[in-house]
C-alpha positions in Angstrom: 15.2 -2.8 20.0 17.9 -0.4 21.2 19.2 0.0 17.4 20.3 3.6 17.5 18.2 5.2 14.1 19.5 7.8 11.2 16.5 9.8 9.9 17.2 11.4 6.0 15.7 13.7 5.0 15.1 17.0 2.3 15.3 20.6 3.4 11.4 20.5 3.1 11.0 18.4 5.8 13.8 19.7 8.1 10.6 20.3 10.7 9.7 16.5 10.3 9.1 15.0 14.0 10.3 12.2 12.5 14.0 14.5 12.3 13.8 15.6 15.9 13.1 12.1 17.0 15.9 9.9 15.6 19.5 9.8 16.9 21.6 11.4 13.9 19.7 13.1 11.2 21.4 13.9 7.5 19.9 16.0 4.6 20.0 14.7 1.9 19.0 17.3 -0.6 16.7 19.8 -1.4 12.6 19.7 -2.1 12.2 17.3 -5.0 12.3 14.4 -4.5 14.0 13.2 -7.5 17.5 15.5 -5.6 16.7 14.0 -2.6 14.5 10.6 -1.4 15.2 9.2 -4.6 18.7 10.1 -5.1 20.6 6.8 -4.4 23.7 8.5 -3.8 23.2 10.7 -1.1 21.6 7.5 0.9 24.2 6.0 0.1 26.5 8.5 1.2 24.2 9.4 4.6 24.9 5.5 5.9 28.2 5.9 5.2 29.5 8.4 6.8 27.1 7.6 9.9 28.0 3.6 10.3 24.8 2.6 9.4 24.7 -1.2 8.7 20.8 -1.1 7.1 18.2 1.2 5.5 15.2 0.8 6.1 13.0 2.6 3.2 9.3 3.1 5.2 6.5 2.1 1.8 7.2 5.4 -0.4 10.0 6.3 -3.0 12.6 3.5 -2.9 10.8 0.6 -0.9 10.1 -0.9 -4.0 13.0 -0.2 -6.3 15.4 -3.1 -7.3 18.5 -1.3 -8.4 18.5 0.6 -4.7 18.5 -2.8 -3.4 21.3 -4.1 -5.2 23.3 -1.2 -4.5 22.7 -1.2 -0.9 24.2 -4.8 -1.4 27.4 -3.9 -3.7 27.7 -1.4 -0.7 28.0 -3.8 2.4 24.2 -2.3 3.7 21.6 -4.7 4.5 18.4 -3.4 2.6 15.8 -4.2 5.1 13.3 -5.5 1.9 13.0 -7.2 -1.3 16.5 -8.2 -3.0 16.7 -7.3 -6.0 15.1 -10.0 -8.1 12.4 -10.2 -5.5 11.3 -7.1 -6.4 12.0 -7.5 -10.0 10.0 -10.3 -10.6 7.2 -9.4 -8.6 7.7 -5.4 -9.7 6.9 -6.0 -13.3 3.2 -7.3 -13.3 3.6 -8.8 -16.4 6.0 -11.7 -15.4 4.3 -11.7 -11.7 1.3 -12.9 -13.0 3.2 -15.4 -15.4 4.8 -16.6 -11.9 1.8 -16.5 -10.5 0.5 -18.9 -12.8 3.3 -21.2 -12.1 2.8 -21.8 -8.4 -0.9 -22.1 -8.9 -2.3 -19.2 -7.3 -5.4 -18.2 -9.1 -5.2 -15.3 -11.1 -7.2 -12.5 -13.8 -7.8 -14.6 -17.8 -5.9 -11.5 -19.4 -3.4 -11.2 -21.8 0.2 -13.9 -21.7 2.8 -11.4 -20.9 2.7 -7.9 -22.5 1.1 -6.6 -25.5 2.6 -6.1 -28.5 0.3 -3.2 -30.0 -3.1 -2.3 -30.9 -4.2 -5.4 -33.1 -3.2 -7.3 -30.1 -4.4 -5.8 -27.9 -7.9 -5.9 -30.2 -7.3 -9.6 -30.2 -7.0 -10.7 -26.7 -10.1 -8.6 -25.5 -12.5 -10.2 -28.1 -10.6 -13.6 -26.4 -11.2 -12.5 -22.8 -14.1 -10.7 -23.6 -14.9 -7.2 -23.0 -15.0 -5.0 -20.5 -10.8 -5.5 -20.1 -8.5 -3.4 -18.3 -5.6 -2.1 -19.7 -3.2 -2.0 -17.6 1.2 -0.6 -17.4 3.2 -3.3 -16.3 5.6 -0.9 -14.3 2.5 1.0 -12.6 1.2 1.7 -9.2 -1.2 4.4 -7.9 -3.7 3.8 -10.6 -1.1 5.4 -13.0 -1.5 3.6 -16.8 -5.1 1.6 -15.8 -7.9 1.9 -18.4 -11.2 0.1 -18.1 -12.4 -0.6 -21.8 -16.1 -1.0 -22.6 -16.1 -2.4 -26.4 -13.5 -2.3 -29.2 -14.7 0.9 -30.2 -13.0 2.6 -27.3 -9.7 0.5 -27.0 -7.6 2.5 -29.4 -8.1 6.0 -27.8 -7.4 4.3 -24.4 -4.3 2.2 -25.5 -2.8 5.9 -26.4 -3.7 7.5 -23.3 -3.2 4.8 -20.9 0.7 4.5 -22.6 1.7 7.8 -22.6 0.8 8.2 -18.8 2.5 5.3 -18.0 5.6 6.0 -20.3 5.4 10.0 -18.0 4.9 8.3 -14.5 7.1 5.4 -14.5 9.8 5.7 -18.2 8.3 2.3 -19.4 4.9 1.9 -21.3 4.3 -1.3 -22.1 1.6 -2.9 -21.2 -1.0 -5.9 -20.3 -4.4 -6.6 -20.9 -6.6 -8.3 -17.5 -11.0 -8.7 -17.3 -12.3 -5.8 -15.8 -14.2 -8.0 -12.4 -17.5 -6.0 -11.5 -18.0 -4.4 -7.9 -15.3 -6.5 -6.6 -14.0 -6.4 -3.5 -10.2 -5.3 -3.0 -8.9 -7.5 -0.4 -5.1 -8.6 0.5 -2.9 -10.7 2.8 -0.3 -10.0 4.8 2.4 -12.1 4.6 6.2 -12.6 6.4 9.4 -14.6 5.0 13.0 -15.3 6.6 16.0 -16.1 4.6 15.6 -19.6 5.7 11.8 -20.9 3.8 10.5 -19.8 6.3 6.4 -18.5 5.7 3.5 -17.3 7.0 0.6 -15.6 6.3 -0.8 -13.2 8.7 -4.4 -12.5 7.7 -6.2 -10.2 5.9 -7.1 -6.4 5.5 -10.4 -5.0 3.3 -8.9 -2.6 1.0 -12.0 -2.0 -0.8 -12.9 1.8 0.1 -10.2 4.1 -2.2 -11.1 6.3 -5.0 -8.9 6.8 -7.9 -7.2 3.1 -7.1 -6.1 5.6 -3.8 -6.9 3.9 0.1 -8.9 5.8 2.1 -9.8 3.5 4.5 -9.1 0.2 5.8 -10.4 -2.5 8.4 -9.4 -6.3 9.2 -10.9 -9.0 9.1 -13.0 -8.2 6.0 -17.1 -8.2 6.7 -16.6 -9.9 3.5 -14.8 -13.0 5.0 -15.3 -15.9 5.7 -13.0 -18.6 7.4 -13.0 -21.1 4.7 -12.0 -18.1 2.6 -9.6 -16.7 4.9 -7.7 -20.4 5.1 -8.0 -20.3 1.0 -6.5 -16.8 0.3 -3.6 -17.4 2.9 -2.9 -20.6 1.2 -3.0 -19.4 -1.7 -0.2 -15.7 -0.1 1.9 -17.7 0.7 2.3 -20.1 -2.8 2.5 -16.9 -4.0 6.0 -15.5 -1.7 7.3 -19.4 -1.6 7.1 -19.3 -5.5 10.2 -15.9 -5.5 11.6 -17.4 -1.9 10.5 -13.8 -0.7 12.4 -12.4 2.6 10.5 -9.9 4.5 6.9 -8.4 5.1 5.0 -8.2 2.2 1.5 -8.0 0.5 -0.6 -10.5 -1.7 -3.1 -8.3 -3.1 -6.5 -9.9 -4.8 -9.2 -9.5 -6.4 -12.6 -11.1 -4.5 -15.7 -11.1 -7.4 -19.3 -11.7 -5.7 -19.0 -15.2 -5.3 -15.9 -15.0 -3.2 -13.5 -16.6 -6.3 -10.3 -14.4 -5.7 -7.8 -14.0 -8.1 -3.5 -12.0 -8.2 -3.4 -8.6 -8.5 -0.1 -7.4 -7.8 2.8 -8.3 -5.2 4.1 -5.2 -2.8 7.0 -6.3 -1.6 7.6 -3.9 1.4 5.5 -2.7 4.5 1.8 -1.2 3.5 1.1 1.7 4.6 -2.1 -0.2 6.4 0.3 -2.3 8.4 -0.6 -0.8 11.4 -4.4 -2.6 11.8 -2.8 -6.0 11.8 -0.4 -5.3 14.1 -3.7 -4.3 16.9 -5.7 -7.8 15.8 -3.1 -9.8 16.4 -0.4 -7.7 18.8 2.2 -8.7 16.3 5.0 -5.8 15.3 5.6 -5.8 11.6 9.2 -3.2 11.3 10.3 -5.2 14.4 9.9 -8.3 12.8 11.3 -7.3 8.9 14.2 -5.5 11.1 14.8 -9.3 12.5 14.6 -11.2 9.7 16.7 -8.5 7.5 19.1 -9.5 10.4 18.6 -13.3 9.6 16.5 -14.8 12.8 13.5 -17.1 11.9 10.3 -16.3 11.7 7.9 -18.4 13.8 6.2 -20.1 10.2 2.5 -19.7 12.1 -0.2 -18.3 10.3 -2.3 -15.1 12.2 -5.4 -15.2 12.2 -7.5 -11.7 13.6 -8.4 -11.9 17.4 -9.9 -8.3 17.4 -11.8 -5.6 14.8 -9.6 -2.5 13.6 -10.3 -0.4 11.3 -7.7 2.3 9.7 -8.5 6.0 8.5 -6.0 7.9 6.1 -6.2 11.9 7.6 -5.0 13.4 4.6 -4.4 17.0 3.6 -7.0 17.3 1.2 -10.5 18.9 0.8 -13.1 16.6 0.7 -15.4 19.2 -0.1 -13.6 20.2 -3.3 -12.5 16.5 -5.5 -10.3 15.9 -2.4 -7.9 19.1 -3.7 -4.7 18.5 -1.5 -3.9 21.5 0.7 -0.8 22.5 1.8 -0.4 25.0 4.7 0.5 25.8 8.6 -1.5 23.4 11.3 -2.3 26.5 13.6 -4.7 23.7 16.3 -4.1 20.4 17.1 -5.5 17.9 19.5 -5.4 14.4 19.1 -7.6 11.6 20.3 -6.7 8.8 23.0 -8.0 6.2 25.2 -8.0 2.4 25.1 -7.9 1.2 21.8 -7.1 4.9 19.5 -3.3 4.9 18.1 -2.5 7.2 15.8 0.5 6.8 13.6 1.8 10.8 12.1 4.5 13.3 12.2 3.1 16.1 12.9 2.3 19.0 15.3 1.0 22.1 16.0 2.8 24.7 14.5 4.1 22.0 11.9 3.6 23.1 7.9 2.2 20.7 5.7 4.7 21.1 2.9 3.3 20.4 -1.0 6.2 18.6 -2.5 4.9 14.9 -1.7 1.7 13.4 -0.9 -0.9 14.5 1.5 -1.5 11.8 4.0 -0.3 13.7 7.4 -1.3 10.6 9.6 -3.0 7.0 10.4 -6.7 7.0 12.3 -6.0 3.9 13.6 -8.9 1.5 16.3 -9.1 -1.3 17.9 -12.0 -3.4 19.7 -13.6 -6.7 20.5 -16.2 -6.2 17.7 -17.2 -4.4 14.6 -19.3 -2.2 15.7 -17.2 -0.6 18.6 -14.5 -0.5 16.1 -17.0 1.9 14.3 -17.7 3.5 17.4 -15.0 4.7 19.0 -13.2 5.2 15.5 -16.8 7.8 15.6 -15.3 9.1 19.0 -11.5 9.2 18.2 -13.1 11.7 14.4 -14.6 13.8 16.8 -12.0 14.4 19.3 -9.6 15.3 15.7 -9.5 18.7 15.8 -6.6 20.2 12.9 -7.1 23.7 12.4 -5.0 25.7 9.2 -5.5 23.7 6.5 -8.3 21.2 5.8 -8.2 17.6 6.0 -10.0 13.7 4.7 -11.3 14.0 8.6 -15.1 15.1 7.6 -15.0 12.6 5.0 -14.4 9.6 7.1 -17.0 10.6 10.0 -19.2 10.8 7.1 -18.8 6.7 6.2 -18.8 6.0 10.4 -22.4 6.8 9.9 -23.2 5.5 6.1 -25.9 2.4 6.5 -24.3 0.7 3.7 -20.5 0.5 5.1 -22.3 -0.4 9.0 -24.0 -2.9 6.9 -19.6 -4.5 5.5 -21.7 -3.9 2.1 -19.1 -2.3 0.5 -16.8 -2.4 -3.1 -14.2 -0.6 -4.7 -17.1 1.1 -6.3 -18.5 2.6 -3.1 -17.4 6.2 -3.4 -19.2 6.9 -6.9 -22.1 7.0 -5.3 -21.0 8.0 -1.4 -22.1 12.0 -0.9 -20.9 14.2 2.4 
């Protein structure tokens, strides 16, 4: 796009590739996130001293922070993402659910807003019927969530979930939903512009996850039908229109064995797994985000997969030791290539993975005409992917590609509970 870029980085990331490749780079603080990537004054100062007129927040840290979006606006800097009002409306899950019900988007039965106390939780659970899920209204990443199977368990889970939510998010507000057993986790990518146009870019299946953290994603979903895709896409567009959404976002749904789907949450940012959508419809989502932020309208057309793509998240973790994080120095690196193979990463031979942040060090994406070809290509790419010096999740993904249930597309969010390396 011929737009000059400024990378911000902490001292722990001084050797990361994005720092080397950007036109300019500004250190915004020490390794601790609170003093660097969450330090709003430092980020705004970096933008001002480099005369930047927009900030892209990525998909972590401040990407869904309404206060940061608001402060950018106050300083005349375009936040490439949702407005503070949109983030507030969708970030609080209880109010987001109320908004979706009003918009006619199917929602999981549960509490009307936040639960007042333990007694209210027990009363609501009786109405909804066990099993139920209690969730932190400000939650994410599986924190502040508990499945409660009976009234006898409620008090213990209520107390522990609230404490975890308060510690993680500074907000112990809880709400309740009916627990959908063995669902698929399927999300719809949407884009909205400043002129009231919305389009969906079809689905991604994110059901293979561990502790509510996604491990691998694919599109189209092997569980999807054309009729279900149309209905879910229509619901996602309704969700975006209900909050006058601007930018790229994702509407996440749980889909039960009968293919009934329920709104779960909306992510008001780009997703880690966005590359597989880009690959199957030949559409650059980051380019589109920047265009929308500049006031250029989206096409308004819906997009459907023309190919099949899957993404394996490569983490610096030991899959044979309960996925324990493994920071350290990468001694040897060889990346796969060839037609239909894409790698998004910031690592190189000699790079030291810091212990301060998320353990994801790369995304390996394959795209092909069919699901079978995409799996075969992923097997070959994983075999060629060599990272020495640290443990990674490459062996896990290689085993996954040979799993009979996975090959048949027969998996749910419970898949990892029975999967054996």
